[in-house]
BAVEXFI-99480 format. One record per residue: residue number from 1; z, x, y of N, C-alpha, C in turn. Coordinates in pm, 1 decimal. Layout:
BAVEXFI-99480
SITE; NUM; Z; X; Y; Z; X; Y; Z; X; Y
...
END
This chain:
BAVEXFI-99480
SITE; 1; 6500.0; 22620.4; 10087.0; 6394.3; 22610.9; 10036.0; 6414.8; 22691.2; 9924.1
SITE; 2; 6488.4; 22885.9; 10005.9; 6495.8; 22935.9; 9879.5; 6599.2; 22919.8; 9790.1
SITE; 3; 6729.1; 22828.4; 9854.3; 6833.1; 22803.2; 9790.2; 6810.6; 22729.2; 9652.1
SITE; 4; 6768.4; 22591.0; 9718.1; 6702.3; 22542.3; 9588.2; 6598.2; 22559.5; 9502.4
SITE; 5; 6524.3; 22686.4; 9497.1; 6459.8; 22752.1; 9415.2; 6549.5; 22829.7; 9345.6
SITE; 6; 6612.5; 22896.9; 9418.4; 6777.0; 22955.5; 9344.5; 6824.1; 22889.0; 9168.3
SITE; 7; 6841.2; 22769.9; 9245.3; 6940.7; 22700.2; 9179.0; 6860.4; 22660.0; 9035.7
SITE; 8; 6769.6; 22606.6; 9054.5; 6644.9; 22580.0; 8985.2; 6708.6; 22554.5; 8779.2
SITE; 9; 6689.7; 22546.3; 8754.9; 6742.7; 22538.7; 8596.2; 6632.4; 22562.7; 8456.4
SITE; 10; 6591.5; 22676.8; 8455.9; 6508.5; 22749.7; 8382.2; 6486.0; 22657.8; 8199.3
SITE; 11; 6364.9; 22599.9; 8166.4; 6415.2; 22515.9; 8062.4; 6420.1; 22614.3; 7955.6
SITE; 12; 6520.5; 22551.6; 7822.4; 6524.6; 22674.5; 7745.6; 6441.4; 22619.8; 7596.5
SITE; 13; 6368.7; 22658.3; 7596.4; 6309.8; 22561.6; 7460.3; 6358.7; 22568.9; 7339.2
SITE; 14; 6422.4; 22683.7; 7282.5; 6523.3; 22745.2; 7144.4; 6647.8; 22569.2; 7189.7
SITE; 15; 6637.0; 22576.7; 7265.7; 6778.3; 22452.8; 7252.6; 6732.0; 22357.0; 7187.7
SITE; 16; 6617.2; 22284.4; 7232.7; 6523.8; 22181.0; 7123.5; 6500.6; 22202.3; 7051.7
SITE; 17; 6480.7; 22341.1; 6997.0; 6432.9; 22335.7; 6857.6; 6568.0; 22380.4; 6770.2
SITE; 18; 6623.5; 22407.4; 6810.1; 6769.2; 22394.3; 6746.1; 6829.9; 22276.6; 6681.6
SITE; 19; 6839.6; 22167.5; 6787.7; 6827.9; 22049.4; 6764.9; 6737.5; 21957.6; 6675.0
SITE; 20; 6609.1; 22003.9; 6638.8; 6507.5; 21973.1; 6569.9; 6580.2; 22032.2; 6417.9
SITE; 21; 6603.5; 22114.5; 6387.7; 6690.3; 22171.6; 6279.5; 6796.8; 22138.7; 6227.1
SITE; 22; 6844.5; 22071.3; 6301.8; 6976.4; 21985.2; 6259.8; 6942.5; 21853.5; 6160.4
SITE; 23; 6998.5; 21826.2; 6077.4; 6974.7; 21682.5; 5979.9; 7081.3; 21592.2; 6101.6
SITE; 24; 6997.9; 21510.1; 6105.2; 7061.4; 21374.8; 6207.9; 7146.2; 21304.5; 6104.5
SITE; 25; 7284.3; 21313.0; 6181.1; 7374.1; 21174.4; 6104.9; 7297.1; 21042.2; 6112.5
SITE; 26; 7232.7; 20955.6; 6199.7; 7168.4; 20852.1; 6216.2; 7011.0; 20857.0; 6276.7
SITE; 27; 6964.7; 20761.4; 6269.7; 6833.8; 20723.2; 6334.4; 6884.3; 20580.8; 6435.2
SITE; 28; 6819.7; 20560.0; 6508.9; 6766.7; 20460.7; 6550.1; 6607.0; 20396.1; 6527.1
SITE; 29; 6634.4; 20267.3; 6510.9; 6538.9; 20175.2; 6472.1; 6512.8; 20019.6; 6568.8
SITE; 30; 6431.9; 19995.6; 6530.2; 6388.1; 19868.1; 6570.8; 6336.8; 19766.4; 6511.1
SITE; 31; 6405.2; 19662.8; 6524.1; 6414.6; 19543.7; 6380.8; 6410.9; 19443.0; 6490.6
SITE; 32; 6278.7; 19352.5; 6470.3; 6233.0; 19193.9; 6498.4; 6361.9; 19087.4; 6425.2
SITE; 33; 6413.6; 19022.1; 6485.9; 6490.4; 18885.8; 6527.3; 6419.3; 18779.2; 6524.7
SITE; 34; 6446.3; 18662.0; 6474.4; 6486.4; 18560.5; 6479.1; 6617.4; 18502.5; 6587.7
SITE; 35; 6550.2; 18411.1; 6693.5; 6703.6; 18404.4; 6726.5; 6789.1; 18331.3; 6747.1
SITE; 36; 6807.4; 18280.8; 6617.8; 6950.2; 18231.1; 6547.0; 7011.0; 18371.7; 6488.8
SITE; 37; 6932.1; 18428.5; 6449.3; 6982.0; 18547.1; 6378.5; 7048.3; 18646.6; 6481.5
SITE; 38; 6950.7; 18657.0; 6610.4; 7038.5; 18768.8; 6645.8; 7153.5; 18687.3; 6743.9
SITE; 39; 7143.3; 18567.4; 6770.3; 7265.9; 18483.9; 6855.7; 7416.4; 18518.7; 6746.1
SITE; 40; 7295.3; 18500.3; 6588.0; 7446.5; 18478.3; 6503.4; 7487.8; 18648.2; 6496.3
SITE; 41; 7455.1; 18761.4; 6489.8; 7539.4; 18902.5; 6473.0; 7580.9; 18910.3; 6639.5
SITE; 42; 7543.7; 18835.2; 6731.2; 7623.9; 18858.1; 6894.3; 7781.8; 18784.7; 6873.6
SITE; 43; 7760.1; 18665.3; 6771.8; 7885.6; 18585.5; 6741.0; 7987.6; 18659.1; 6683.7
SITE; 44; 7924.8; 18720.5; 6530.8; 7990.8; 18827.4; 6473.2; 8080.6; 18918.9; 6543.1
SITE; 45; 8002.3; 18959.2; 6621.6; 8091.6; 19100.2; 6689.2; 8131.3; 19051.2; 6799.9
SITE; 46; 8154.0; 19005.9; 6920.4; 8240.1; 18905.3; 6968.9; 8386.4; 18861.9; 6891.7
SITE; 47; 8370.2; 18831.7; 6782.1; 8452.8; 18730.4; 6688.6; 8550.4; 18866.1; 6610.4
SITE; 48; 8496.6; 18951.1; 6593.1; 8541.7; 19082.3; 6570.2; 8622.6; 19151.3; 6696.5
SITE; 49; 8542.3; 19152.4; 6743.2; 8631.9; 19213.4; 6902.3; 8751.0; 19101.4; 6941.5
SITE; 50; 8757.1; 18991.5; 6921.0; 8873.8; 18895.3; 6955.5; 8996.3; 18905.6; 6808.4
SITE; 51; 8917.4; 18992.6; 6721.0; 8991.2; 18974.3; 6636.4; 9100.3; 19128.9; 6632.2
SITE; 52; 9073.1; 19135.6; 6696.5; 9136.0; 19308.6; 6713.6; 8990.7; 19422.1; 6721.6
SITE; 53; 8935.8; 19426.2; 6663.9; 8854.0; 19566.2; 6650.2; 8772.5; 19545.8; 6784.8
SITE; 54; 8823.8; 19638.1; 6914.2; 8766.4; 19643.9; 7011.6; 8614.9; 19720.3; 6994.5
SITE; 55; 8612.6; 19771.6; 6934.0; 8485.4; 19913.7; 6922.5; 8385.1; 19788.6; 6849.9
SITE; 56; 8387.9; 19707.1; 6800.7; 8311.4; 19630.3; 6669.6; 8217.1; 19631.2; 6770.0
SITE; 57; 8060.5; 19637.1; 6729.3; 7908.9; 19599.1; 6835.4; 7809.9; 19571.9; 6695.1
SITE; 58; 7699.1; 19556.2; 6766.6; 7566.2; 19526.1; 6673.5; 7569.0; 19572.9; 6565.8
SITE; 59; 7536.4; 19667.8; 6575.1; 7508.5; 19759.4; 6424.4; 7614.8; 19834.2; 6336.1
SITE; 60; 7769.1; 19786.0; 6397.2; 7852.4; 19755.9; 6287.0; 7826.7; 19675.2; 6203.5
SITE; 61; 7791.5; 19565.4; 6233.0; 7752.8; 19424.6; 6161.0; 7637.5; 19447.1; 6087.4
SITE; 62; 7571.7; 19477.6; 6161.6; 7445.3; 19551.9; 6071.3; 7423.9; 19606.9; 5915.4
SITE; 63; 7513.2; 19710.1; 5989.4; 7563.2; 19815.7; 5868.0; 7631.0; 19745.9; 5761.8
SITE; 64; 7692.0; 19659.8; 5833.6; 7793.2; 19599.7; 5706.3; 7707.3; 19531.6; 5623.2
SITE; 65; 7622.2; 19443.7; 5700.7; 7550.3; 19341.9; 5614.1; 7413.8; 19420.5; 5515.4
SITE; 66; 7389.1; 19551.9; 5549.8; 7347.9; 19628.7; 5490.3; 7389.0; 19687.4; 5376.7
SITE; 67; 7531.4; 19692.7; 5368.6; 7626.2; 19789.8; 5245.9; 7647.2; 19699.8; 5175.7
SITE; 68; 7643.9; 19542.3; 5222.2; 7697.8; 19457.1; 5069.3; 7525.6; 19437.8; 5027.8
SITE; 69; 7417.1; 19392.2; 5087.0; 7335.3; 19386.1; 5028.9; 7295.3; 19514.4; 4959.2
SITE; 70; 7315.0; 19637.6; 4993.4; 7314.6; 19735.7; 4851.3; 7387.4; 19731.9; 4738.7
SITE; 71; 7517.4; 19696.6; 4786.7; 7612.1; 19641.2; 4642.4; 7566.7; 19531.7; 4534.6
SITE; 72; 7501.5; 19436.8; 4618.6; 7428.3; 19360.1; 4557.2; 7317.8; 19359.8; 4458.8
SITE; 73; 7285.0; 19442.9; 4504.6; 7095.1; 19457.3; 4422.4; 7132.3; 19601.3; 4381.9
SITE; 74; 7222.7; 19706.9; 4334.7; 7197.9; 19824.9; 4313.9; 7199.6; 19837.1; 4166.6
SITE; 75; 7249.9; 19687.0; 4078.7; 7184.5; 19762.7; 3914.8; 7105.1; 19691.8; 3894.6
SITE; 76; 7004.2; 19656.4; 3981.3; 6946.9; 19508.0; 3973.3; 6787.0; 19625.4; 4015.9
SITE; 77; 6660.0; 19616.9; 3873.7; 6499.1; 19661.8; 3906.9; 6450.6; 19615.5; 4001.1
SITE; 78; 6345.6; 19666.4; 4037.0; 6283.5; 19603.4; 4212.9; 6218.3; 19490.3; 4168.3
SITE; 79; 6175.1; 19401.2; 3979.2; 6195.6; 19298.2; 4004.1; 6241.5; 19242.6; 4047.9
SITE; 80; 6396.3; 19250.1; 3956.4; 6526.6; 19143.2; 3950.3; 6551.5; 19160.3; 4157.1
SITE; 81; 6516.4; 19250.2; 4208.9; 6543.0; 19262.1; 4386.4; 6432.2; 19197.9; 4422.2
SITE; 82; 6358.5; 19139.3; 4407.4; 6231.6; 19094.1; 4484.3; 6285.6; 18921.6; 4390.7
SITE; 83; 6312.6; 18898.3; 4335.8; 6304.0; 18780.4; 4251.6; 6426.7; 18753.0; 4318.9
SITE; 84; 6565.9; 18834.5; 4329.4; 6615.3; 18815.3; 4425.1; 6602.3; 18757.9; 4542.6
SITE; 85; 6538.1; 18814.4; 4630.9; 6467.3; 18804.2; 4764.6; 6446.6; 18687.1; 4804.6
SITE; 86; 6370.0; 18596.2; 4692.6; 6261.6; 18517.7; 4745.2; 6380.4; 18371.3; 4672.0
SITE; 87; 6485.5; 18375.6; 4593.6; 6558.9; 18269.9; 4571.9; 6673.1; 18298.9; 4670.8
SITE; 88; 6654.7; 18373.8; 4723.4; 6747.0; 18346.1; 4844.3; 6676.6; 18297.1; 4976.6
SITE; 89; 6585.8; 18312.8; 4971.2; 6473.7; 18292.7; 5087.4; 6408.3; 18153.1; 5034.1
SITE; 90; 6447.6; 18072.0; 4892.1; 6391.3; 17931.4; 4882.3; 6512.0; 17871.6; 4980.5
SITE; 91; 6624.4; 17909.9; 4906.2; 6760.7; 17835.8; 4937.2; 6792.5; 17795.6; 5060.9
SITE; 92; 6732.7; 17933.4; 5125.9; 6731.2; 17873.4; 5288.7; 6632.0; 17828.7; 5358.5
SITE; 93; 6560.4; 17815.6; 5310.4; 6455.0; 17698.3; 5384.4; 6446.9; 17551.6; 5311.1
SITE; 94; 6525.8; 17586.4; 5214.2; 6538.8; 17418.6; 5142.4; 6692.1; 17275.8; 5225.9
SITE; 95; 6747.6; 17422.4; 5283.9; 6834.8; 17385.8; 5356.1; 6860.5; 17284.3; 5463.1
SITE; 96; 6897.7; 17199.7; 5509.3; 6869.9; 17101.7; 5598.3; 6893.6; 17129.5; 5716.0
END
C-alpha cells in the first residue's frame, strides 16, 4: 500500500489551464448526415485511398467540400448565398 501511495501522480491543474490559453488548431464538431450522404463520404474516402492517398479520411473529404463551397460563395451577398442554397436544393429534389 505504501508503495502504491508513493507512486500516485499528483494532479497539476496549471497544466490544464495552459491548454485553455492556447488557441486550438481545430475543433471537433458533430454533424448529422443522411445515410446516402455518409455512405458517399465513405466511398470517396476509400476511392482516394485506393488512388494513392493512404491518409485520406472523412475529415479530408468534408474539409475539401467546405473549401469548395467557400470558393463558390465568397463573393455573394447573404441573399445570393441563400438563393444559391435554395436553387441547389430544388435541383436535387427534382432529380429522378
